[in-house]
C-alpha positions in Angstrom: 15.1 -16.4 -10.2 12.2 -15.6 -12.5 8.7 -16.8 -13.4 7.4 -17.2 -16.9 3.7 -16.7 -17.4 2.3 -18.1 -20.6 -0.4 -16.3 -22.6 -3.9 -16.6 -21.1 -6.0 -17.9 -23.9 -9.5 -17.8 -22.4 -11.5 -15.5 -20.2 -10.6 -16.0 -16.5 -13.1 -17.3 -13.9 -13.0 -18.6 -10.4 -12.5 -17.4 -6.8 -9.6 -15.4 -5.3 -8.5 -15.8 -1.7 -7.2 -12.4 -0.9 -4.7 -11.6 1.8 -5.7 -9.7 4.9 -5.2 -6.0 4.9 -1.6 -5.2 5.7 -2.4 -1.6 6.5 -5.0 -2.5 9.1 -2.9 -5.3 10.5 0.1 -3.1 11.1 -2.0 -0.4 12.8 -3.8 -2.8 15.1 -0.5 -4.5 16.0 0.9 -1.2 17.3 -2.4 -0.5 19.2 -2.1 -4.0 20.7 1.5 -3.4 21.8 0.5 -0.2 23.5 -2.6 -1.6 25.2 -2.3 -2.5 28.9 -4.1 -5.8 28.2 -3.4 -7.8 25.1 -6.3 -8.8 22.9 -6.8 -11.3 20.1 -6.3 -10.2 16.4 -7.9 -12.6 14.0 -7.1 -12.9 10.3 -3.9 -11.0 10.6 -1.9 -10.4 7.5 0.7 -13.0 6.6 2.7 -10.5 4.6 6.4 -10.1 5.3 5.8 -6.6 6.5 3.3 -7.6 9.1 5.1 -10.7 10.2 8.3 -8.6 10.6 6.4 -6.2 12.7 5.0 -9.0 14.9 8.6 -10.3 15.5 9.9 -6.8 16.1 7.3 -6.0 18.8 8.4 -9.0 20.8 11.5 -6.9 21.7 13.7 -10.0 22.1 16.7 -7.9 21.3 17.8 -4.3 21.5 18.5 -4.5 17.8 15.2 -4.4 15.9 15.1 -5.3 12.2 12.1 -3.8 10.3 12.9 -5.7 7.1 11.8 -3.9 4.0 8.5 -2.3 5.1 8.1 1.5 5.1 5.1 1.3 7.4 6.8 -1.3 9.6 9.9 0.9 9.9 8.2 4.2 10.6 5.7 2.7 13.0 8.5 1.0 14.9 10.5 4.3 15.0 7.7 6.1 16.8 6.9 3.0 19.0 10.5 2.6 20.2 10.8 6.3 20.9 8.2 6.0 23.6 9.2 2.5 24.9 11.8 2.5 27.7 15.1 1.1 26.6 18.1 1.6 24.3 17.2 0.6 20.8 18.9 0.2 17.4 16.4 0.2 14.5 17.7 -1.4 11.3 16.2 -2.4 8.0 16.7 -2.8 4.2 19.0 -0.1 2.8 16.1 1.3 0.6 14.3 2.4 3.8 17.2 4.8 4.5 16.8 6.2 1.0 13.1 7.0 1.5 12.0 10.1 3.5 12.5 9.8 7.2 13.7 13.2 8.5 10.3 14.8 8.9 9.2 12.0 11.3 12.5 12.1 13.2 12.3 15.8 13.6 8.7 15.6 14.8 9.5 13.0 17.4 12.4 15.0 18.6 10.1 18.0 19.1 7.9 15.8 21.2 10.8 14.9 23.4 12.3 11.8 21.7 16.0 11.0 21.8 16.9 9.8 18.3 20.2 9.7 16.4 20.1 8.6 12.8 23.2 6.8 11.5 24.1 5.6 8.1 22.4 2.1 8.3 20.5 2.3 11.5 18.8 4.6 14.0 19.8 4.9 17.6 16.9 5.4 20.0 16.6 6.0 23.7 13.0 5.2 24.5 11.1 7.1 27.2 7.8 8.8 27.9 7.4 11.6 25.3 6.3 15.0 26.4 3.8 15.5 23.5 2.2 18.9 22.9 1.8 21.0 19.8 3.8 20.4 16.6 3.4 20.7 12.9 4.5 18.3 10.1 4.7 18.4 6.3 1.7 16.2 5.2 2.7 16.2 1.5 5.4 13.6 1.7 3.9 10.5 3.5 0.8 9.8 5.5 2.9 7.1 7.4 4.6 9.9 9.3 1.3 11.1 10.6 -0.1 7.7 11.4 3.0 6.7 13.3 2.7 9.8 15.5 -1.0 9.4 16.0 -0.8 5.8 17.1 1.6 6.5 19.9 0.1 9.8 20.9 -2.1 8.4 23.8 1.2 7.5 25.5 2.5 11.1 25.5 2.4 13.1 28.7 0.5 15.9 27.2 -1.2 14.2 24.3 -0.7 15.6 20.8 -1.9 18.4 18.7 -0.6 17.8 15.2 -1.0 20.5 12.5 -0.8 19.3 9.0 1.0 21.6 6.5 1.0 21.4 2.8 -1.2 19.2 0.6 -2.1 16.1 2.6 -1.4 12.9 0.6 -3.0 9.5 1.2 -5.6 11.0 3.5 -7.7 7.7 3.7 -4.8 6.1 5.5 -4.8 8.8 8.1 -8.6 8.4 8.5 -8.1 4.6 8.8 -5.6 5.2 11.6 -8.0 7.5 13.4 -11.0 5.2 13.1 -9.0 2.2 14.4 -7.7 4.3 17.4 -11.3 5.3 18.1 -12.5 1.6 18.0 -10.0 0.9 20.7 -10.9 3.8 22.9 -8.5 6.4 21.6 -9.7 10.0 22.0 -8.8 11.5 18.6 -10.4 14.4 16.7 -9.7 16.1 13.4 -10.6 19.8 13.2 -9.5 21.8 10.2 -5.9 21.0 9.6 -5.2 19.9 13.2 -5.6 16.4 14.7 -5.8 16.2 18.5 -5.2 13.1 20.6 -5.8 13.1 24.3 -3.5 11.2 26.7 -5.1 7.9 27.6 -5.0 4.1 27.2 -6.2 1.8 24.5 -8.9 -0.6 25.5 -8.9 -4.3 24.7 -11.4 -5.9 22.2 -11.3 -8.8 19.9 -10.6 -7.7 16.3 -10.7 -9.4 12.9 -8.8 -7.9 10.0 -10.7 -7.5 6.7 -9.5 -8.6 3.3 -7.1 -6.3 1.5 -8.6 -4.0 -1.1 -5.2 -2.9 -2.5 -4.5 -6.5 -3.5 -7.7 -6.6 -5.6 -6.4 -4.1 -8.1 -4.3 -6.7 -10.0 -7.4 -8.9 -10.5 -9.5 -5.9 -11.6 -6.7 -5.3 -14.0 -6.8 -8.9 -15.3 -10.5 -8.8 -15.7 -10.3 -5.4 -17.5 -7.7 -6.9 -20.0 -9.6 -10.1 -20.5 -13.2 -9.6 -21.8 -16.0 -12.0 -20.6 -14.0 -12.7 -17.4 -15.7 -13.0 -14.0 -14.0 -13.5 -10.6 -15.2 -13.7 -7.0 -12.9 -11.8 -4.6 -13.6 -13.5 -1.3 -14.0 -11.6 2.0 -14.4 -8.0 0.7 -16.6 -5.6 2.4 -18.4 -2.8 0.5 -18.2 -0.5 3.5 -14.5 -0.7 4.3 -11.9 1.2 6.3 -9.6 1.1 3.3 -9.5 4.0 0.9 -8.4 1.7 -1.9 -11.9 0.2 -2.0 -12.5 3.0 -4.5 -10.9 0.7 -7.0 -14.3 -0.8 -7.7 -15.6 2.6 -8.8 -12.5 3.5 -10.7 -12.4 0.3 -12.8 -15.9 1.0 -14.1 -14.1 3.2 -16.7 -12.4 0.0 -18.0 -15.7 -1.9 -18.3 -15.4 -3.8 -15.0 -18.6 -4.0 -12.9 -18.6 -4.9 -9.2 -21.5 -6.5 -7.2 -21.4 -7.7 -3.6 -22.8 -10.9 -2.0 -22.4 -12.7 1.2 -19.1 -14.2 0.0 -17.4 -11.0 -1.2 -17.2 -9.0 -4.4 -18.0 -10.3 -7.9 -16.1 -8.5 -10.7 -16.9 -9.1 -14.3 -16.2 -7.6 -17.7 -18.9 -8.2 -20.3 -17.2 -6.1 -23.0 -16.5 -7.6 -26.5 -12.9 -6.4 -26.5 -10.3 -5.3 -24.0 -11.0 -1.6 -24.8 -14.0 -0.1 -22.9 -16.6 2.1 -24.5 -14.7 5.3 -23.6 -11.3 4.1 -24.7 -11.0 7.0 -27.2 -11.4 9.5 -24.4 -8.5 10.7 -22.3 -8.8 9.5 -18.7 -7.6 11.5 -15.7 -6.7 10.0 -12.3 -5.8 11.9 -9.2 -3.5 9.7 -7.1 -3.1 12.0 -4.1 -5.1 9.6 -1.9 -4.6 6.3 -3.6 -1.0 5.9 -4.7 -1.0 2.1 -4.4 -3.5 1.8 -7.3 -1.1 3.5 -9.8 0.6 0.3 -10.9 -2.6 -1.6 -11.8 -4.1 1.5 -13.4 -1.2 2.5 -15.6 -0.6 -1.0 -16.8 -4.3 -1.4 -17.6 -4.2 1.8 -19.7 -1.1 0.6 -21.5 -2.6 -2.8 -22.2 -5.9 -1.5 -23.4 -4.5 1.4 -25.5 -6.1 4.1 -23.3 -4.4 7.5 -23.0 -4.4 8.8 -19.5 -3.0 11.4 -17.2 -2.1 10.7 -13.5 -2.0 13.7 -11.3 -0.3 14.1 -7.8 2.3 11.4 -8.3 5.2 13.0 -6.5 5.0 10.6 -3.5 5.2 7.6 -5.9 9.0 7.9 -6.2 9.4 7.4 -2.4 7.8 3.9 -2.4 9.6 0.5 -2.5 11.0 1.7 -5.8 10.8 5.0 -7.6 7.6 3.8 -9.1 6.8 6.6 -11.6 10.3 6.5 -13.0 10.3 2.7 -13.1 7.0 2.6 -15.1 8.2 5.2 -17.4 11.1 2.9 -18.3 9.1 -0.3 -18.5 6.2 0.9 -20.5 8.5 2.9 -22.9 10.4 -0.3 -23.6 7.0 -2.0 -24.4 6.1 0.6 -27.0 4.0 3.1 -25.1 4.5 6.9 -25.1 5.2 8.0 -21.6 5.9 11.5 -20.3 6.6 12.7 -16.8 6.4 16.3 -15.7 6.3 17.8 -12.2 3.8 15.7 -10.3 2.1 14.4 -13.5 2.5 11.1 -15.5 1.0 10.8 -18.9 0.7 7.7 -21.1 -0.6 7.0 -24.6 -0.3 4.2 -27.2 -0.6 0.5 -26.6 1.8 -2.2 -25.4 3.5 -4.0 -28.3 4.7 -7.6 -28.0 8.5 -7.6 -27.9 10.2 -9.3 -30.8 12.4 -11.4 -28.4 11.7 -12.9 -25.0 11.9 -10.0 -22.6 12.4 -10.4 -18.8 10.8 -7.6 -17.0 12.5 -6.3 -13.9 10.4 -5.8 -10.7 13.0 -3.4 -9.1 12.4 -5.3 -5.9 8.9 -3.8 -5.7 6.0 -6.1 -5.0 3.3 -3.9 -6.6 5.3 -3.7 -9.9 5.6 -7.5 -10.0 1.8 -8.1 -9.4 0.7 -5.3 -11.8 2.8 -6.8 -14.7 1.3 -10.4 -14.3 -2.0 -9.6 -16.1 0.0 -8.7 -19.3 0.0 -12.4 -19.9 -3.6 -11.8 -21.2 -2.2 -9.8 -24.2 1.4 -11.0 -24.6 2.7 -14.4 -25.8 4.5 -14.7 -22.5 5.6 -12.6 -19.6 8.8 -13.3 -17.7 8.8 -11.7 -14.2 12.2 -11.3 -12.5 12.4 -11.9 -8.7 8.9 -13.1 -8.4 9.2 -13.8 -4.7 9.1 -10.0 -4.0 5.3 -10.4 -3.8 5.8 -11.9 -0.3 6.0 -8.3 1.0 2.2 -8.0 0.8 0.6 -11.0 -0.9 2.6 -14.2 -0.3 0.2 -16.5 -2.2 -0.3 -14.1 -5.1 1.1 -16.4 -7.8 -0.9 -19.4 -6.5 -4.1 -17.4 -6.8 -3.2 -15.8 -10.2 -2.2 -19.1 -11.8 -5.3 -20.8 -10.4 -7.7 -18.5 -12.3 -5.5 -17.8 -15.4 -5.3 -21.5 -16.1 -9.0 -22.2 -15.5 
């Protein structure tokens, strides 16, 4: 199946109902599962990833299907390793192509009994010994978060030393802050994170709106001058590192203000190229890899040359994102170059001479980042549009609502 978006003729306006944060939801779900007393979680994410985690944590079968979510899969791996029973963890085949061995090795050092197979992982769950270990922090922060979340269950707690250049640090900080909110004793000193043995306490919790999901609407407003949107439910002071998107998109002429309803974003530029479009922009994606799709497509649409640094972990996402965008944007007329850990782009997207279906490579963030191109192209045909269900099930409803206003 595919979805064809017709060209957006006028500036966009209206309100966007954002999904709840998938990242926060998944962390609090693990904390809830480990808590002696269950507590209420309000406004939990309706994403496929979070809903799959909810079903998995019910433990109705010894075979646990994580679906397509990397966070879901890695968090479940650590959770099942410290939960009594014989478990078989399965999921989408792409999950087994993404990095896993550092997490498996770390859990084994902590006493876990895990046997990776071709299409599943066999786990004998038990109380883990815990203790002192180190892990390569340059691959995925999800390994670190998975270990931290279950660490209070370990006999001797955990002292986790991070080696290499730590990527996606805000996600680790989010994990620690949530653990602390629920009574976890966790401290970060230098390159070592310490977690004491203990129990999570119960408390009512409400999940905030998802800042990562806003990037596609920032992108739309950047590409469509005189546009103005209200992004409902956003907090200025957020647990989410991707809230920096508000600051980043100032370079594209998008201003953000906050009121009691959320964030108002607007573009008062006369054209879709901001004042500094002749400059070369540089973005460091070490901590915010999920913003890459919206940022690189915005640069391509506005004809802004840019360099993206620290991109090595992009190719271990739902797709090989850096490689995919090199292919897509080159086909649309941009000049793209990839070197070790660097992605550079120049030129401007050119309308294809024939109707061109754009593949999403089964990646939700690619699908959503391509939608705003309807602001500059005669039409955009998105292949496999339902892939957005992974993080933002009602994305198309919200996008079409404001783009047709």
